VMD Tcl script that draws the C-alpha trace (Angstrom):
set ca {
  {67.86 132.65 32.77}
  {64.52 130.51 34.55}
  {61.67 132.35 32.35}
  {59.34 130.15 33.77}
  {60.30 129.90 37.54}
  {57.19 132.14 38.93}
  {54.72 130.22 37.05}
  {52.45 127.85 39.14}
  {52.82 124.30 37.57}
  {49.46 124.36 34.48}
  {50.54 127.76 33.23}
  {54.70 126.18 33.06}
  {53.41 123.46 31.20}
  {51.73 125.57 28.84}
  {54.18 128.17 28.20}
  {57.26 125.31 27.57}
  {55.10 124.65 24.44}
  {54.45 128.07 23.54}
  {58.54 128.95 23.88}
  {59.35 125.72 21.65}
  {56.81 126.16 19.35}
  {57.99 130.38 18.68}
  {61.88 128.62 18.66}
  {60.84 126.13 15.76}
  {59.04 128.68 13.93}
  {61.50 131.59 13.92}
  {64.70 128.89 13.71}
  {66.44 130.87 16.52}
  {68.83 129.29 18.31}
  {68.15 129.84 22.44}
  {69.69 129.04 25.08}
  {67.29 128.73 28.15}
  {68.41 128.21 31.40}
  {66.61 126.13 34.30}
  {66.76 124.32 37.60}
  {63.72 122.16 36.77}
  {65.02 118.85 35.26}
  {61.76 117.88 33.76}
  {62.12 121.52 31.87}
  {65.30 120.74 30.65}
  {64.68 117.31 29.36}
  {60.82 118.85 27.52}
  {62.26 121.72 26.08}
  {65.87 120.93 24.85}
  {67.57 119.41 21.22}
  {71.01 119.63 23.39}
  {71.56 119.36 27.16}
  {74.79 121.47 29.21}
  {74.58 120.18 32.50}
  {77.18 122.15 34.56}
  {78.85 121.46 37.94}
  {80.24 124.08 39.74}
  {81.11 126.58 36.11}
  {82.45 123.44 34.55}
  {80.08 121.53 31.91}
  {80.27 117.92 33.21}
  {78.25 116.78 30.29}
  {76.83 117.92 26.83}
  {74.13 115.74 24.76}
  {70.69 115.38 23.53}
  {68.30 114.99 26.39}
  {68.27 111.35 26.02}
  {72.03 110.68 25.84}
  {72.16 112.65 28.99}
  {69.62 110.95 30.98}
  {70.15 107.68 29.99}
  {74.09 107.67 29.53}
  {75.28 110.07 32.49}
  {78.49 110.48 32.20}
  {79.27 111.66 36.02}
  {77.72 110.39 39.36}
  {77.12 114.75 39.65}
  {75.00 114.01 36.49}
  {73.12 110.72 37.36}
  {71.79 112.63 40.55}
  {71.23 115.81 39.74}
  {68.96 114.87 36.18}
  {66.37 112.36 37.74}
  {67.48 111.81 40.79}
  {69.00 107.88 39.84}
  {69.47 105.27 42.24}
  {73.50 104.81 42.92}
  {73.74 101.67 44.24}
  {77.69 100.72 45.34}
  {78.93 97.09 44.79}
  {82.24 95.24 43.38}
  {82.51 93.05 40.32}
  {82.00 89.55 41.06}
  {83.04 88.12 37.63}
  {82.79 89.07 33.43}
  {81.36 86.81 31.44}
  {79.45 87.03 28.21}
  {79.52 90.58 27.89}
  {77.86 90.92 31.28}
  {79.36 92.04 34.97}
  {77.87 89.81 38.23}
  {77.78 92.74 40.18}
  {77.63 91.97 44.43}
  {76.21 94.59 45.84}
  {76.95 95.88 49.52}
  {73.51 94.88 50.64}
  {74.90 91.72 49.36}
  {72.10 91.01 46.56}
  {73.42 90.28 43.14}
  {72.52 91.39 40.04}
  {74.39 91.56 36.05}
  {74.61 94.81 34.02}
  {76.44 95.19 30.77}
  {80.20 95.44 31.17}
  {82.07 97.44 29.46}
  {85.67 97.23 27.65}
  {87.25 98.57 30.54}
  {85.77 96.72 33.48}
  {88.03 94.61 36.07}
  {87.08 91.66 38.11}
  {87.30 93.06 41.91}
  {86.67 96.57 40.75}
  {84.70 98.77 42.98}
  {81.65 100.45 40.77}
  {78.45 102.44 41.77}
  {75.29 100.95 39.60}
  {73.28 103.20 38.28}
  {69.23 102.33 37.94}
  {66.85 105.30 37.02}
  {63.80 104.64 39.10}
  {61.88 104.65 36.13}
  {63.43 101.64 34.74}
  {62.73 99.60 38.23}
  {59.81 97.37 38.05}
  {57.82 94.78 40.08}
  {60.39 92.05 39.01}
  {57.94 89.98 36.40}
  {60.51 88.45 34.04}
  {63.50 90.60 34.81}
  {66.81 89.20 34.94}
  {67.62 91.10 37.75}
  {65.66 90.71 40.92}
  {66.27 93.24 44.03}
  {64.42 91.98 46.91}
  {63.40 94.94 50.02}
  {60.83 96.12 51.56}
  {58.96 99.79 50.93}
  {60.08 102.61 53.47}
  {57.84 105.33 52.24}
  {55.17 105.90 49.49}
  {54.70 108.89 47.57}
  {51.05 108.55 45.80}
  {51.02 110.61 42.40}
  {47.80 109.50 40.65}
  {48.35 106.95 37.94}
  {52.19 106.13 39.65}
  {53.93 106.34 42.97}
  {57.46 106.88 44.14}
  {58.64 103.86 46.68}
  {61.28 104.36 48.63}
  {62.62 101.08 49.42}
  {65.48 98.99 51.87}
  {67.48 96.63 49.77}
  {68.77 95.54 53.66}
  {70.66 98.92 54.49}
  {70.80 100.21 50.57}
  {68.07 102.68 49.96}
  {66.46 102.77 46.29}
  {63.55 104.60 44.88}
  {61.45 103.35 42.52}
  {58.52 104.92 40.24}
  {56.06 102.41 39.19}
  {52.97 102.33 37.69}
  {49.87 101.89 40.10}
  {47.53 98.40 39.43}
  {44.60 98.80 41.52}
  {45.93 100.57 45.29}
  {49.67 102.11 45.95}
  {51.45 99.78 48.09}
  {51.84 100.59 51.61}
  {54.67 101.32 53.64}
  {56.30 97.86 55.12}
  {55.68 95.83 52.51}
  {57.96 93.35 51.25}
  {58.54 93.82 47.24}
  {60.71 92.53 44.33}
  {62.02 95.15 42.18}
  {63.20 93.57 38.56}
  {65.33 95.26 36.04}
  {66.89 94.31 32.77}
  {71.15 94.61 32.59}
  {71.04 96.79 29.97}
  {69.12 99.35 31.38}
  {71.94 100.10 34.16}
  {74.98 101.49 33.73}
  {78.15 101.68 35.72}
  {80.89 104.32 36.92}
  {84.02 103.67 38.50}
  {85.10 104.89 41.91}
  {85.92 108.42 40.64}
  {82.50 108.66 39.54}
  {82.98 108.59 36.28}
  {81.14 106.58 33.61}
  {83.09 103.40 32.68}
  {83.05 102.65 28.95}
}
mol new
graphics top color blue
foreach p $ca { graphics top sphere $p radius 0.5 }
foreach p [lrange $ca 0 end-1] q [lrange $ca 1 end] { graphics top cylinder $p $q radius 0.2 }
display resetview
């Protein structure tokens, strides 16, 4: 139960590696309880995300991170961007989503999706990039910058809708107040229904 919680960052990283090594060498099954999301993702073969004593999702780290089953899992594991919108149209396996801020993007359209449906678009901060050739583009302005060395976390206002983007720094970190255009591919997003469950 949170065996590494009292250690500093460098020691935690070292001990994570040691615990994984011992577990693989001995072949034992281990249950590791942690509130540290990075720790859970890096150490696990399978993850159980608990909410109020109930399992919200069980799966591999990549499944739980890339395909969260509920709004809780998306927000808890990795702090995803949760952007409200409405399905405008469905065409060629993609849905046109009209976001609450008025901008439009495309996402893969699950079979159960219907035009006019209220949805939440889930996009991880790491899936956003400065627009480039991405088919989806969102324009906004940076409201806060957290410098992390080789990367920075940017808080961006899309005209009333806040999002976070984790971007590699090329040269200097972007300053607060800078206008930016973010891009992401339709396959990088998932859609949640009005009840907060992934639409499949």
